[in-house]
C-alpha positions in Angstrom: 120.1 89.0 65.7 120.3 86.0 68.0 122.4 87.8 70.6 119.8 90.6 70.7 116.9 88.1 71.0 118.5 86.3 73.9 119.5 89.4 75.9 116.1 91.1 75.5 114.3 87.9 76.3 116.3 87.4 79.4 116.0 91.0 80.7 112.2 91.1 80.0 111.7 87.9 82.0 113.7 89.4 84.9 111.6 92.6 84.9 108.5 90.5 84.3 109.1 88.5 87.5 109.1 91.6 89.6 106.0 93.1 87.8 104.2 89.7 88.1 104.8 89.6 91.9 103.7 93.1 92.4 100.5 92.6 90.4 99.7 89.3 92.1 100.3 90.9 95.6 97.9 93.7 94.8 95.2 91.8 92.9 91.9 93.6 93.1 93.3 96.7 94.9 91.9 99.9 93.3 94.3 101.8 91.1 97.1 99.2 91.3 97.3 98.9 87.5 97.7 102.7 87.2 100.6 102.8 89.6 102.3 99.8 88.0 101.8 101.5 84.6 103.4 104.6 86.0 106.4 102.5 87.2 106.8 100.8 83.8 106.6 104.1 82.0 109.1 105.8 84.4 111.5 102.8 84.0 111.4 102.9 80.3 112.0 106.7 80.3 115.0 106.2 82.6 116.3 103.4 80.3 116.0 105.8 77.3 118.0 108.4 79.2 120.7 105.8 79.9 120.8 105.1 76.2 121.1 108.8 75.4 124.0 109.2 77.8 125.7 105.8 77.4 129.0 107.3 76.4 129.2 109.6 79.4 127.9 107.2 82.1 130.9 104.9 81.9 133.3 107.7 82.4 131.8 109.0 85.6 133.4 108.3 89.0 136.7 107.3 87.3 135.2 104.7 85.0 132.9 103.0 87.6 129.8 105.1 86.9 127.7 102.1 85.7 128.5 100.1 88.8 127.6 102.9 91.2 124.4 103.6 89.2 123.4 99.9 89.3 124.1 99.7 93.1 122.1 102.8 93.7 119.1 101.5 91.8 119.2 98.2 93.6 119.5 99.8 97.0 116.4 101.9 96.3 114.5 98.9 95.2 115.5 97.0 98.4 114.2 99.9 100.5 110.9 100.0 98.6 110.3 96.2 98.8 111.1 96.2 102.5 108.7 99.0 103.1 106.0 97.3 101.2 106.4 94.0 103.1 106.4 95.8 106.5 103.4 97.9 105.7 101.4 94.9 104.4 102.2 92.9 107.5 100.3 95.5 109.6 97.5 96.3 107.1 96.5 93.0 105.6 92.9 93.3 106.8 92.4 96.6 105.0 94.0 95.3 101.8 91.8 92.2 102.0 88.7 94.4 102.2 90.0 96.4 99.2 90.5 93.1 97.3 86.8 92.3 97.9 85.8 95.7 96.6 84.4 97.1 99.9 85.1 100.8 99.9 87.9 102.8 98.3 91.6 102.4 99.2 92.6 104.4 102.2 95.3 107.0 101.7 97.9 104.7 103.3 97.0 102.1 100.8 97.6 104.5 98.0 101.0 105.3 99.4 101.8 101.6 99.4 100.9 101.4 95.8 103.1 104.3 95.0 106.0 102.5 96.6 105.3 99.5 94.4 105.2 101.7 91.4 108.7 102.8 92.3 109.8 99.2 92.6 108.4 98.4 89.2 110.1 101.5 87.8 113.5 100.7 89.1 113.2 97.1 88.0 112.3 98.2 84.4 115.0 100.9 84.6 117.6 98.3 85.7 116.8 95.7 83.0 116.1 98.3 80.3 119.5 100.0 80.9 121.2 96.6 80.7 119.5 96.0 77.3 120.4 99.4 75.8 124.0 99.2 77.1 124.4 95.7 75.7 123.0 96.6 72.3 125.1 99.7 72.3 128.2 97.7 72.9 127.1 95.1 70.3 126.7 97.8 67.8 130.2 99.2 68.5 131.7 95.8 67.8 130.2 95.8 64.3 129.2 92.8 62.2 125.4 93.2 62.8 122.9 95.5 61.1 120.5 97.8 62.9 117.6 95.9 61.3 118.8 92.6 62.6 119.2 94.0 66.1 115.7 95.5 66.0 114.2 92.2 64.7 116.0 90.2 67.4 115.0 92.6 70.1 111.3 92.6 69.0 111.2 88.8 69.1 112.9 88.7 72.5 110.4 91.2 73.8 107.4 89.2 72.6 108.8 85.9 74.0 109.7 87.5 77.3 106.3 89.1 77.7 104.6 85.8 77.0 106.7 84.0 79.6 106.1 86.8 82.1 102.3 86.5 81.6 102.5 82.7 82.3 104.4 83.5 85.5 101.8 86.0 86.6 98.9 83.7 86.0 100.7 81.0 87.9 100.9 83.3 90.9 97.1 84.0 90.6 96.5 80.3 91.0 97.6 80.5 94.6 94.5 80.6 96.9 93.7 84.2 98.0 94.1 83.3 101.7 97.7 82.3 101.1 98.6 84.9 98.4 100.0 87.5 100.9 102.2 84.9 102.6 103.5 83.6 99.3 104.2 87.1 97.8 105.7 88.4 101.0 108.2 85.5 101.0 109.0 86.1 97.3 109.4 89.9 97.9 111.7 89.2 100.9 114.0 86.9 98.8 113.9 89.4 95.9 115.0 92.2 98.2 117.8 90.1 99.7 119.0 89.1 96.2 119.1 92.8 95.2 121.0 93.7 98.3 123.6 91.1 97.4 123.8 92.3 93.8 124.3 95.9 95.0 127.3 94.7 97.1 128.6 92.9 94.0 128.4 96.1 91.9 130.1 98.1 94.5 132.9 95.5 94.6 133.2 95.7 90.8 133.5 99.4 91.0 136.2 99.2 93.7 134.1 100.8 96.5 134.2 97.6 98.6 137.5 95.7 98.6 137.0 93.3 101.4 135.6 89.7 101.5 135.7 89.3 97.8 136.9 85.7 97.6 134.1 83.4 96.4 132.8 80.9 99.0 131.9 78.3 96.5 131.5 77.7 92.7 128.3 76.0 91.4 128.7 77.3 87.8 129.4 73.7 86.7 125.9 72.6 87.9 123.8 75.8 87.4 125.6 78.6 85.7 124.4 82.1 86.5 124.7 83.1 82.8 122.1 80.5 81.7 118.4 81.3 81.4 117.4 79.3 84.5 120.4 80.7 86.5 119.5 84.3 85.5 115.8 83.8 86.5 116.9 82.5 89.9 119.4 85.3 90.2 116.6 87.8 89.8 114.0 86.0 91.8 116.0 84.8 94.8 119.4 86.3 94.3 121.1 83.1 93.2 124.8 83.4 92.5 127.1 80.6 91.3 130.1 82.3 93.0 129.0 84.3 96.0 131.5 86.0 98.3 131.2 86.6 102.0 130.2 90.3 101.7 127.3 89.4 99.4 126.2 86.5 101.7 126.2 88.9 104.7 124.1 91.4 102.8 121.7 88.7 101.7 121.1 87.2 105.2 121.0 90.6 106.9 118.3 91.8 104.5 116.2 88.8 105.2 116.6 89.1 108.9 115.9 92.8 108.8 112.7 92.5 106.8 111.4 89.6 108.8 112.2 91.4 112.1 110.5 94.6 111.0 107.4 92.7 109.8 107.1 91.0 113.2 107.5 94.3 114.9 104.8 95.9 112.7 102.4 93.0 113.3 102.8 93.4 117.1 102.4 97.2 116.8 99.2 97.0 114.7 97.5 93.7 115.5 94.1 95.0 114.3 95.1 95.2 110.7 97.2 92.2 110.2 94.6 89.5 109.6 93.7 88.6 106.0 90.5 87.2 104.6 90.6 83.4 104.0 88.9 81.9 101.0 85.3 80.9 101.5 
């Protein structure tokens, strides 16, 4: 029961961090809740499919199916997060008008929300698939009843949802005029961390076999397996033993997103300003 509670609590917080950032970044935008709900529902459906085919997934691609699947999900999330940040950098004024309730969202804005729905979906899918695979493995080991696993999972879900709510309301405390800057920075770090994690999964599956020696080890100070370490791992890509390939992916993603955001700002200067608080 305790193991189920901890794993579900941890994974719900990780997914909740991403959902909270998305909701805070689009506060007041029409239909944002609908698209986020679509993303959550799609992610849960995908996690259920993973649970249904847990036996077959691990045998794909010569036993590295889960690693390739995780890397693909993370890569898709990186692309969607980067697209959102670049789009927002050139359309901040329109989004600010939407946040004040002036007019309906333009079609481009709806496309941006669809992208965020995909980000939420892959986040829920990733964490949900980890939950079901962990519980599946735990059940195979024996020594725990289905009722105990269910009770622990329910408690972990409730605690994780409560913590995610606190994180979301903390983001809402940021002044509106600074919200885009804050969430853009968080999303950039989130994408960079996902890119590094994707490289790690490809290395685990044997698809990347270079630059695998860790650069440093901070597990004695802040272990990645702990609650704080896992939250930082999800939010900014923290790793207690990163290797050169992961570091290159991390830095390249940040530089790429920042460069594209600056290019978009220069290309569309009329839409980049945001409304400052009165």
